[in-house]
C-alpha positions in Angstrom: 112.7 103.1 118.4 111.0 99.5 117.6 107.5 99.5 116.1 104.5 99.3 118.2 101.5 97.6 116.6 98.1 97.2 118.3 95.9 94.1 118.8 92.9 92.8 120.4 92.8 92.7 124.4 90.6 89.9 124.1 90.3 88.5 120.7 87.1 87.1 119.0 89.1 84.6 117.0 89.7 82.7 120.1 93.5 82.1 119.9 93.0 80.8 116.3 95.5 83.1 114.6 92.7 84.6 112.4 92.8 88.1 113.8 94.6 90.7 111.5 97.4 91.3 113.9 98.6 87.9 113.0 99.5 89.0 109.4 101.6 91.8 110.8 103.2 89.9 113.4 104.2 87.0 111.2 105.9 89.7 108.8 107.7 91.0 111.6 108.9 87.6 112.6 109.9 86.8 109.1 111.8 90.2 109.0 113.7 89.4 112.3 112.2 92.9 113.5 111.4 93.1 117.3 108.2 94.8 118.3 105.8 95.8 121.0 102.2 95.1 121.3 99.7 97.6 122.7 96.4 95.4 123.5 93.2 97.2 123.2 89.8 96.5 124.4 86.5 97.0 122.0 85.8 100.2 124.2 89.6 101.6 123.6 89.2 101.1 119.9 86.5 103.6 119.7 88.3 106.4 121.8 89.7 109.6 120.0 93.2 108.4 120.7 92.8 105.2 118.5 90.7 106.7 116.0 93.5 109.1 115.2 95.7 106.3 114.3 92.8 104.0 112.4 89.8 106.1 111.2 87.4 103.0 111.3 88.5 102.1 114.9 89.7 98.7 114.2 93.2 96.9 114.7 96.0 96.5 113.8 97.9 99.9 113.5 101.7 100.4 113.3 103.7 103.3 114.9 107.3 103.9 114.6 109.5 106.9 114.4 106.5 109.2 113.9 104.9 107.0 111.2 101.6 105.7 111.9 99.9 103.3 109.6 96.7 101.3 109.7 95.4 98.5 107.2 97.1 95.1 107.6 97.9 94.9 103.7 99.6 98.4 104.2 101.5 97.4 107.3 102.7 94.1 105.7 103.8 96.0 102.6 105.7 98.6 104.6 107.4 95.9 106.6 108.3 93.9 103.3 109.9 97.1 101.9 112.3 97.6 104.6 113.9 94.1 105.2 114.9 91.2 103.3 113.0 88.1 102.7 109.5 89.2 102.2 109.9 90.9 98.5 112.0 89.8 95.6 115.0 92.0 94.8 114.5 92.2 91.3 111.9 94.7 90.0 109.5 92.2 88.2 109.5 89.8 90.9 108.8 92.4 93.4 105.9 93.7 91.4 104.4 90.3 91.1 104.7 89.6 94.6 103.0 92.8 95.4 100.3 91.9 92.9 99.6 88.7 95.0 99.1 90.8 98.0 96.6 92.8 96.5 94.9 89.6 95.2 94.8 88.0 98.6 93.0 90.8 99.9 90.9 92.3 97.1 89.9 89.0 95.2 90.2 86.0 97.6 89.3 87.5 100.9 86.2 89.3 100.3 83.9 86.2 99.8 85.5 84.3 102.4 84.8 87.0 105.1 81.4 87.5 103.8 80.7 83.2 104.1 82.2 83.8 107.8 79.6 86.7 108.5 76.7 84.7 106.9 77.7 81.6 109.2 77.8 83.8 112.3 75.2 86.1 111.9 72.4 85.1 109.5 71.7 81.4 110.4 68.4 82.1 111.6 67.3 84.3 108.7 64.9 82.7 106.1 67.5 83.3 103.1 70.2 81.9 104.8 70.3 78.5 103.1 70.1 80.3 99.6 72.5 82.9 100.2 75.0 80.3 101.7 74.8 78.6 98.6 75.4 81.6 96.3 78.6 82.6 98.7 80.0 79.2 98.9 80.0 78.9 95.2 81.7 82.2 94.9 84.2 80.9 97.3 84.7 77.6 95.5 85.4 79.5 92.3 88.1 81.7 93.5 89.7 78.3 95.4 89.5 76.6 92.1 91.1 79.6 90.1 93.9 79.7 92.8 94.7 76.0 92.8 94.8 75.8 89.4 97.5 78.6 89.2 99.5 77.1 92.1 99.7 73.6 90.6 102.5 71.8 92.3 104.5 74.8 93.4 105.3 75.6 96.7 104.8 79.3 96.6 102.9 81.6 94.2 105.5 83.2 92.5 109.0 81.4 92.9 110.1 81.9 96.6 108.0 82.7 99.8 106.8 86.3 99.6 104.7 88.8 101.3 102.1 87.8 98.6 102.1 84.2 100.3 102.0 85.6 103.6 98.8 87.2 103.0 97.2 84.5 100.8 97.9 82.0 103.6 96.4 84.2 106.3 93.4 84.6 104.2 92.9 80.9 103.3 93.2 80.1 107.0 89.8 81.6 107.8 88.4 78.7 105.8 89.2 76.5 108.5 86.4 74.2 109.6 84.3 74.9 106.4 85.6 71.7 104.5 86.1 74.0 101.3 90.0 74.3 101.6 90.3 70.4 101.7 88.4 70.3 98.1 91.5 71.5 96.8 94.7 69.5 97.9 97.4 71.9 96.4 95.8 74.8 98.4 95.6 72.5 101.6 99.2 71.8 101.4 100.2 75.5 100.4 98.7 76.3 103.7 100.2 73.8 105.6 103.7 74.8 104.4 103.0 78.6 105.5 102.0 77.4 108.9 105.1 75.4 109.3 107.4 78.2 108.6 109.1 79.0 112.1 108.2 82.7 111.8 104.4 81.9 111.6 104.6 79.4 114.5 106.4 82.2 116.5 103.8 85.0 115.6 101.0 82.4 116.4 102.2 81.8 119.9 102.5 85.3 120.6 99.1 85.8 119.6 97.7 83.1 121.1 99.3 83.8 124.4 97.4 87.0 124.9 94.0 84.8 124.3 95.3 82.2 126.9 95.9 85.3 129.3 92.7 86.9 128.6 90.9 83.7 129.2 92.7 82.8 132.5 91.8 86.5 133.9 88.2 86.7 132.5 86.9 83.7 131.0 86.6 83.2 127.4 86.1 86.2 125.0 82.8 86.8 123.2 82.3 85.0 119.6 81.9 87.6 117.1 84.0 87.6 113.9 87.3 89.8 113.6 
């Protein structure tokens, strides 16, 4: 049985590859694993059937051979552990790659997501400018630290790994802010990730869903993923 993942029927990311099913699609493409996608409306994401898979009513989920998983990072780790190419074979390298997976989701992503929320939902608040400056400073600090570590290397720890896959998808959320461009090593790092054939296949698959929904019903609404 091939895995089945869930994704937005009409994604708020407007086909930009930012929704979190993109991480799972990319991992599956890197692993050469065929998969199916079940598309969900926002209403269906809150039904008992979906809540049984994802207690928080979000996407993506993973189902295969009786195993159901939620959380994109957990799903990517599961995919990486089952095939070649996303985690090093030596135990120490594997542990470091997993550490970078956690760093992407727990250290780098939270202030970036917070920044997105501020820009989308707090623009009219009287505290907007002050709060924006505080969070931008936090994001800049993380980017400076990450850029200093990466230096001239192509990837975070030797060859490309699931750590890089998650980190690139996190940094992509800064598109249009100008913050990533302040760190040329990170800008080039993201470009390398986007140039991978597996990324391009995953991106086109996700974008095709957006284009189909747009053609059928007009553009989707604008809230963040």
